TIDREN-487400 format. One record per residue (C-alpha): residue number from 1; x, y, z. Coordinates in nm, 3 decimals. Layout:
+-----+---------+---------+---------+
|   i |      c1 |      c2 |      c3 |
+-----+---------+---------+---------+
| NUM |       X |       Y |       Z |
...
+-----+---------+---------+---------+
//
This chain:
+-----+---------+---------+---------+
|   i |      c1 |      c2 |      c3 |
+-----+---------+---------+---------+
|   1 |  -3.233 |   2.262 |  -3.439 |
|   2 |  -2.915 |   2.223 |  -3.634 |
|   3 |  -2.730 |   2.501 |  -3.505 |
|   4 |  -2.765 |   2.390 |  -3.147 |
|   5 |  -2.636 |   2.056 |  -3.224 |
|   6 |  -2.310 |   2.221 |  -3.367 |
|   7 |  -2.272 |   2.477 |  -2.993 |
|   8 |  -2.324 |   2.168 |  -2.873 |
|   9 |  -2.084 |   1.946 |  -3.049 |
|  10 |  -1.843 |   2.217 |  -3.018 |
|  11 |  -1.898 |   2.233 |  -2.660 |
|  12 |  -1.789 |   1.868 |  -2.594 |
|  13 |  -1.499 |   1.862 |  -2.806 |
|  14 |  -1.397 |   2.192 |  -2.565 |
|  15 |  -1.447 |   1.918 |  -2.284 |
|  16 |  -1.239 |   1.644 |  -2.402 |
|  17 |  -0.997 |   1.901 |  -2.523 |
|  18 |  -0.949 |   2.074 |  -2.207 |
|  19 |  -0.926 |   1.718 |  -2.011 |
|  20 |  -0.649 |   1.570 |  -2.281 |
|  21 |  -0.419 |   1.870 |  -2.294 |
|  22 |  -0.503 |   2.142 |  -2.044 |
|  23 |  -0.592 |   2.009 |  -1.743 |
|  24 |  -0.487 |   2.187 |  -1.401 |
|  25 |  -0.237 |   2.006 |  -1.238 |
|  26 |  -0.452 |   2.111 |  -0.899 |
|  27 |  -0.675 |   1.781 |  -0.847 |
|  28 |  -0.942 |   2.014 |  -0.634 |
|  29 |  -0.955 |   2.313 |  -0.916 |
|  30 |  -0.940 |   2.036 |  -1.200 |
|  31 |  -1.261 |   1.870 |  -1.027 |
|  32 |  -1.454 |   2.215 |  -0.978 |
|  33 |  -1.357 |   2.315 |  -1.329 |
|  34 |  -1.485 |   1.966 |  -1.498 |
|  35 |  -1.821 |   2.003 |  -1.251 |
|  36 |  -1.900 |   2.291 |  -1.406 |
|  37 |  -1.845 |   2.303 |  -1.756 |
|  38 |  -2.043 |   1.927 |  -1.712 |
|  39 |  -2.279 |   2.156 |  -1.564 |
|  40 |  -2.352 |   2.416 |  -1.875 |
|  41 |  -2.343 |   2.120 |  -2.064 |
|  42 |  -2.601 |   1.952 |  -1.931 |
|  43 |  -2.786 |   2.264 |  -1.864 |
|  44 |  -2.764 |   2.339 |  -2.261 |
|  45 |  -2.939 |   1.948 |  -2.364 |
|  46 |  -3.228 |   2.103 |  -2.128 |
|  47 |  -3.277 |   2.360 |  -2.324 |
|  48 |  -3.187 |   2.196 |  -2.656 |
|  49 |  -3.498 |   1.955 |  -2.510 |
|  50 |  -3.770 |   2.249 |  -2.416 |
|  51 |  -3.696 |   2.492 |  -2.770 |
|  52 |  -3.772 |   2.051 |  -2.935 |
|  53 |  -4.088 |   2.031 |  -2.702 |
|  54 |  -4.187 |   2.428 |  -2.778 |
|  55 |  -4.180 |   2.340 |  -3.124 |
|  56 |  -4.364 |   2.034 |  -3.114 |
|  57 |  -4.635 |   2.198 |  -2.910 |
|  58 |  -4.713 |   2.454 |  -3.225 |
+-----+---------+---------+---------+
//
């Protein structure tokens, strides 16, 4: 489980760094990138939850 948490921390740090330093000038494109990145983060959270549930089932 530890590698999953490290990857998740890197993804969150990447999200913060993008929004602080590399945000796009066009608001619509910046919003689109934020939505896609947040979707990836939530997808990874659900993947981690599914992994935990499978480990608990065994």
